[in-house]
C-alpha positions as CSV (number, residue, x, y, z in Angstrom):
1,X,-4.9,-3.3,33.8
2,X,-6.6,-2.5,37.2
3,X,-5.3,-5.3,39.4
4,X,-7.2,-2.9,42.7
5,X,-9.5,-5.8,44.6
6,X,-11.4,-3.6,46.7
7,X,-11.9,-4.9,51.1
8,X,-16.2,-4.8,52.2
9,X,-16.4,-1.6,53.4
10,X,-15.1,0.2,50.3
11,X,-17.3,-2.4,48.2
12,X,-20.0,-1.3,50.7
13,X,-19.4,2.7,49.7
14,X,-19.6,2.1,46.5
15,X,-22.9,0.5,47.1
16,X,-24.1,3.5,49.1
17,X,-23.1,5.8,46.4
18,X,-24.7,3.9,43.7
19,X,-27.9,4.0,45.5
20,X,-27.5,7.6,45.2
21,X,-27.1,7.5,41.3
22,X,-23.4,8.7,41.7
23,X,-22.2,7.4,38.1
24,X,-18.5,7.5,38.8
25,X,-18.9,4.7,41.8
26,X,-20.9,2.4,39.0
27,X,-18.0,2.7,36.6
28,X,-15.3,2.3,39.3
29,X,-17.4,-0.8,40.1
30,X,-17.4,-2.1,36.7
31,X,-13.5,-1.3,36.0
32,X,-13.1,-3.0,39.3
33,X,-14.6,-6.5,38.4
34,X,-15.9,-6.6,34.7
35,X,-12.8,-7.9,33.0
36,X,-12.5,-10.9,35.6
37,X,-16.5,-11.5,35.2
38,X,-16.2,-11.5,31.6
39,X,-13.5,-14.3,31.8
40,X,-15.8,-16.3,34.4
41,X,-18.6,-15.9,31.4
42,X,-16.5,-16.4,28.4
43,X,-15.2,-20.1,30.8
44,X,-18.9,-20.5,31.0
45,X,-20.3,-20.2,27.5
46,X,-17.2,-20.1,25.6
47,X,-17.8,-16.9,23.6
48,X,-16.2,-13.7,24.1
49,X,-18.8,-11.3,22.9
50,X,-21.1,-13.3,24.7
51,X,-19.4,-12.9,27.9
52,X,-19.1,-9.4,27.2
53,X,-22.8,-8.7,26.5
54,X,-23.9,-11.4,30.0
55,X,-21.7,-9.0,31.9
56,X,-23.4,-5.7,30.8
57,X,-26.5,-7.3,31.3
58,X,-25.4,-7.5,34.9
59,X,-24.9,-4.2,35.3
60,X,-27.2,-2.4,33.7
61,X,-29.6,-4.7,36.0
62,X,-27.9,-3.1,38.5
63,X,-28.0,0.4,37.4
64,X,-31.9,-0.1,36.9
65,X,-32.0,-1.3,41.0
66,X,-29.7,1.6,41.4
67,X,-32.0,2.0,44.7
68,X,-31.9,-1.6,46.1
69,X,-28.2,-1.4,45.7
70,X,-27.4,-1.7,49.7
71,X,-29.7,-4.7,50.4
72,X,-27.2,-6.8,48.4
73,X,-25.4,-8.1,51.1
74,X,-22.2,-9.6,50.0
75,X,-21.6,-7.9,46.8
76,X,-19.0,-9.7,45.0
77,X,-20.7,-13.0,46.0
78,X,-23.8,-11.1,43.8
79,X,-21.7,-10.3,41.1
80,X,-20.5,-14.0,40.1
81,X,-23.1,-15.4,40.8
82,X,-25.2,-13.2,39.1
83,X,-23.1,-13.4,36.2
84,X,-23.2,-17.4,36.1
85,X,-26.8,-17.2,36.3
86,X,-27.1,-14.6,33.6
87,X,-24.2,-17.0,31.1
88,X,-26.7,-20.2,32.0
89,X,-29.9,-18.4,31.0
90,X,-28.0,-17.7,27.4
91,X,-27.2,-21.2,27.3
92,X,-30.3,-22.4,28.0
93,X,-32.0,-19.4,25.4
94,X,-29.0,-21.2,22.8
95,X,-30.3,-24.8,23.1
96,X,-34.2,-24.1,22.7
97,X,-32.7,-22.9,19.5
98,X,-30.8,-26.1,19.3
99,X,-27.0,-24.8,19.0
100,X,-26.1,-25.1,22.4
101,X,-23.0,-26.6,23.6
102,X,-23.0,-29.2,26.7
103,X,-24.1,-27.1,30.1
104,X,-21.9,-29.2,31.7
105,X,-18.6,-28.5,30.4
106,X,-17.4,-25.1,31.7
107,X,-13.5,-24.5,29.9
108,X,-12.4,-22.5,31.8
109,X,-9.1,-20.5,30.4
110,X,-5.8,-19.5,32.9
111,X,-5.2,-15.8,32.5
112,X,-2.3,-15.1,31.9
113,X,-2.0,-11.3,31.2
114,X,0.3,-9.0,33.3
115,X,3.3,-10.3,35.0
116,X,2.3,-11.5,38.6
117,X,4.9,-12.1,41.3
118,X,4.5,-15.4,41.6
119,X,4.8,-15.9,37.5
120,X,8.0,-13.9,38.0
121,X,9.2,-16.6,39.8
122,X,8.5,-19.6,37.8
123,X,10.3,-20.0,34.6
124,X,8.7,-20.1,31.5
125,X,8.2,-24.1,31.0
126,X,7.3,-24.6,34.5
127,X,4.6,-21.9,33.5
128,X,3.6,-23.8,30.6
129,X,3.3,-27.0,32.3
130,X,0.9,-25.9,35.4
131,X,-1.2,-24.4,33.0
132,X,-1.2,-27.8,31.2
133,X,-1.6,-29.8,33.8
134,X,-4.5,-26.9,34.8
135,X,-6.3,-27.5,31.4
136,X,-6.6,-31.3,32.5
137,X,-8.6,-30.7,35.2
138,X,-12.0,-32.0,35.9
139,X,-14.3,-29.4,34.8
140,X,-15.6,-28.6,38.3
141,X,-12.3,-28.4,39.7
142,X,-10.8,-26.5,37.3
143,X,-13.7,-23.6,37.8
144,X,-13.5,-23.9,42.0
145,X,-9.5,-23.5,41.2
146,X,-9.7,-20.8,38.8
147,X,-11.8,-18.7,41.2
148,X,-10.1,-19.4,44.4
149,X,-6.4,-18.4,42.7
150,X,-7.0,-16.4,39.8
151,X,-10.0,-14.5,41.2
152,X,-9.5,-14.9,44.5
153,X,-12.8,-15.6,46.0
154,X,-13.1,-17.1,49.3
155,X,-14.4,-21.0,50.1
156,X,-17.3,-19.6,51.1
157,X,-17.5,-17.2,48.4
158,X,-16.8,-20.2,45.7
159,X,-19.7,-22.5,47.1
160,X,-22.8,-19.5,47.3
161,X,-21.8,-18.9,44.2
162,X,-21.5,-22.4,42.7
163,X,-23.8,-23.4,44.9
164,X,-22.1,-25.9,46.6
165,X,-20.2,-26.1,50.6
166,X,-17.0,-24.8,51.4
167,X,-15.9,-28.5,52.3
168,X,-16.4,-29.5,48.7
169,X,-14.9,-26.6,47.4
170,X,-12.0,-27.4,49.9
171,X,-11.9,-30.8,48.8
172,X,-11.9,-29.9,45.1
173,X,-8.7,-27.5,45.8
174,X,-6.9,-30.9,47.3
175,X,-7.6,-32.7,43.9
176,X,-6.5,-29.5,41.7
177,X,-3.2,-29.0,43.9
178,X,-2.5,-33.1,44.0
179,X,-3.2,-33.6,40.7
180,X,-1.2,-30.6,39.2
181,X,1.4,-31.1,41.4
182,X,1.8,-34.6,40.3
183,X,1.8,-33.9,36.0
184,X,4.3,-30.9,37.2
185,X,6.9,-33.8,39.0
186,X,6.1,-36.1,36.2
187,X,7.0,-34.3,33.6
188,X,10.0,-32.8,34.7
189,X,11.2,-36.1,36.3
190,X,11.2,-34.9,39.6
191,X,10.3,-38.3,41.3
192,X,13.6,-38.6,43.5
193,X,13.3,-43.2,43.2
194,X,12.7,-43.9,40.3
195,X,15.0,-46.4,38.8
196,X,15.7,-45.6,35.3
197,X,19.1,-46.4,33.5
198,X,21.1,-43.8,31.7
199,X,23.9,-44.3,29.9
């Protein structure tokens, strides 16, 4: 699995190469971001196949308009925003066909592919409790948490993708961390002042 995340300068170089029809640079960009974007799209449309088609559509559009690739100011934000908009357009089309699921419910799945340093330090049971707590977060809160913690976007980038202010992103993260912490503590009986009679 490719976990490499390019910095702004490296992304800019890729954009410049793509603008000159460099297929290798385009494939590199696709390899770096397609998996996370598919997960993001799937959290909106709730279909893996549809999510892959949506992300393919986003990248096809980039290639078709490659001569203007350098006009994109923040490529990572652009990719997530384009994926979100394409996914919502997909849902709108489905709605017109009377087979859509609700627009306002985003079922975000916590990625559990490959061991990360954090997961290696947490035992399996605790990780399961954390995943369960994340699944119980309100939809928007869950979406914000995923983009920040899993996909590594900054609060500003998440705000741009979801059309909310960085302050709102911060507030949603505070809610998410508090609810996850409280749920895990409750499940593991970590409250130090609980008066429980034990026989």
